[in-house]
N, C-alpha and C positions, 0 to 999 in steps of 0.2 A: 482412649487410656484404660490400660486391664485395671479391674478391682483389686484392691489390697487386701481385702478381708473377703473370707467364703462365709456364705452362709451355712449353715448347715442343721440337718433337723434331729431332734434326741430320739431314742427309740424308745416305743411305745413300754410303759410299764404297767404291768397288771398288778397292782398292789393297792391295797386301800389305804395303805400308808403314805403313799407317793401322792404327792400333790399334782393336780394336772397343770395347774399355773406355774411350777417351778422352772420349767424349761423355758418360759416366758421373761424371766427375771435376770437382769444382766449381771454378770459376773460380779462387777463392781460394789453392788447393793446387796447380794449374798453377804449374809454373816457367818461366821463357822465360830463355835464355841470351843474355846480351848480347854482340856478338863486340866485341874489342879492335882498334880500326884498326890495320893495320899502317905506315900511316906516317901522316903529319901531313895535316890538311883542305887541300885545294888552294885555291890562289886563283882569280880570274876568268879565263877563258880571253880569251887576245887574238887578234886577227882571223889566220885562216888568211893563209901567206905569200902564197897568192895573189891574196888583196884586200886586204893591208896598203897597199899603194900607193894605193886608191881612197877611202881613209880621210884621206889628204892632201891636201886638194884644191889646195893652191898648187900639190905637185910635178907634183900628175897633170895640172892645165892648163897645164902649161910644156911637158910633155912631149907632150900630146895637141894636134894641129893642129884637129879640131873639135870643136864644144862636145858634150857629154855630159850626160845626166842624172844627177844624183850617187847613188850608190847608197845605198839605204835599209836598215840593219839593224834587224832584230827585236830589239826592249828591251822590257823591263818597264818599268813605270811607277817612278819614283825611290821611291815609298812600299812597293814591294812588297818583303813580307820572309818569303820564302821559301827553303826549302832543298831539295836531296833528297840523295839518298848514293847514290855509285854502285857501293860495296860490292864494289869488285876488287882485287886485290893488283895491288903496284908491276909483276908481271911481266904481267899481262892488261891492265893498263891501257897499257903501252908494248908491248904484241905488236901487230905489222905482217903483215897476210894479205898474200902476195904472189900 
Protein backbone atom coordinates (compact mmCIF):
# COMPACT_ATOMS: atom_id res chain seq x y z
CA UNK A 1 0.00 0.00 0.00
CA UNK A 2 1.56 3.36 -0.99
CA UNK A 3 2.16 5.97 1.67
CA UNK A 4 -0.31 8.85 1.76
CA UNK A 5 2.14 11.30 3.33
CA UNK A 6 5.61 12.07 2.11
CA UNK A 7 8.33 12.98 4.54
CA UNK A 8 10.48 15.92 3.59
CA UNK A 9 13.47 17.53 5.18
CA UNK A 10 13.78 21.23 5.81
CA UNK A 11 16.79 23.08 4.40
CA UNK A 12 19.58 23.97 6.76
CA UNK A 13 19.30 27.57 7.91
CA UNK A 14 22.49 29.30 8.94
CA UNK A 15 21.07 31.95 11.21
CA UNK A 16 21.40 32.44 14.96
CA UNK A 17 17.70 33.36 14.99
CA UNK A 18 16.61 30.06 13.46
CA UNK A 19 15.62 27.45 16.02
CA UNK A 20 17.26 24.12 15.25
CA UNK A 21 14.24 22.29 16.71
CA UNK A 22 11.64 24.24 14.69
CA UNK A 23 11.67 21.69 11.87
CA UNK A 24 10.67 18.91 14.29
CA UNK A 25 7.54 20.65 15.63
CA UNK A 26 4.38 19.51 13.83
CA UNK A 27 2.53 22.20 11.94
CA UNK A 28 -0.55 21.78 14.16
CA UNK A 29 1.45 22.84 17.24
CA UNK A 30 2.97 25.96 15.70
CA UNK A 31 1.36 29.19 16.84
CA UNK A 32 1.38 32.16 14.50
CA UNK A 33 0.69 35.49 16.14
CA UNK A 34 -1.56 37.86 14.25
CA UNK A 35 -0.73 41.53 14.49
CA UNK A 36 -3.51 43.96 15.19
CA UNK A 37 -3.48 46.85 12.74
CA UNK A 38 -2.43 50.08 14.42
CA UNK A 39 -4.79 52.12 12.24
CA UNK A 40 -7.83 51.29 10.08
CA UNK A 41 -7.62 50.01 6.53
CA UNK A 42 -6.80 52.68 3.99
CA UNK A 43 -8.92 53.83 1.08
CA UNK A 44 -7.82 53.67 -2.53
CA UNK A 45 -5.08 56.17 -3.33
CA UNK A 46 -5.99 59.26 -5.30
CA UNK A 47 -3.71 60.35 -8.14
CA UNK A 48 -0.61 62.23 -7.14
CA UNK A 49 -0.88 66.06 -7.34
CA UNK A 50 1.60 66.17 -10.23
CA UNK A 51 -0.72 64.15 -12.48
CA UNK A 52 -4.13 65.02 -10.99
CA UNK A 53 -4.69 67.77 -13.57
CA UNK A 54 -4.21 65.20 -16.34
CA UNK A 55 -7.15 63.19 -15.06
CA UNK A 56 -9.54 66.02 -15.99
CA UNK A 57 -9.45 66.22 -19.80
CA UNK A 58 -11.74 69.31 -20.06
CA UNK A 59 -9.59 71.45 -17.79
CA UNK A 60 -6.35 70.17 -19.31
CA UNK A 61 -7.48 70.80 -22.90
CA UNK A 62 -8.47 74.42 -22.15
CA UNK A 63 -5.11 75.28 -20.63
CA UNK A 64 -3.08 73.40 -23.21
CA UNK A 65 -2.60 75.03 -26.62
CA UNK A 66 -1.37 71.89 -28.33
CA UNK A 67 -3.16 68.58 -28.31
CA UNK A 68 -1.52 65.87 -26.28
CA UNK A 69 -2.22 62.19 -25.85
CA UNK A 70 -4.25 61.27 -22.79
CA UNK A 71 -2.33 59.79 -19.91
CA UNK A 72 -3.12 56.13 -19.41
CA UNK A 73 -3.10 54.86 -15.86
CA UNK A 74 -2.52 51.21 -15.13
CA UNK A 75 -5.61 49.91 -13.37
CA UNK A 76 -6.66 46.38 -12.53
CA UNK A 77 -9.81 44.96 -14.14
CA UNK A 78 -13.08 45.82 -12.37
CA UNK A 79 -13.55 42.19 -11.31
CA UNK A 80 -10.05 41.97 -9.77
CA UNK A 81 -10.57 41.19 -6.08
CA UNK A 82 -7.13 41.17 -4.49
CA UNK A 83 -5.70 43.05 -1.55
CA UNK A 84 -2.31 43.52 0.02
CA UNK A 85 -1.11 44.64 3.42
CA UNK A 86 1.61 47.23 3.80
CA UNK A 87 2.20 46.26 7.43
CA UNK A 88 3.53 49.71 8.35
CA UNK A 89 2.90 51.86 11.38
CA UNK A 90 1.42 55.33 10.87
CA UNK A 91 4.85 56.88 11.49
CA UNK A 92 6.53 54.60 8.94
CA UNK A 93 3.81 55.28 6.38
CA UNK A 94 4.09 59.08 6.76
CA UNK A 95 7.90 59.19 6.80
CA UNK A 96 9.47 61.41 4.18
CA UNK A 97 13.13 60.96 3.31
CA UNK A 98 14.81 64.25 2.57
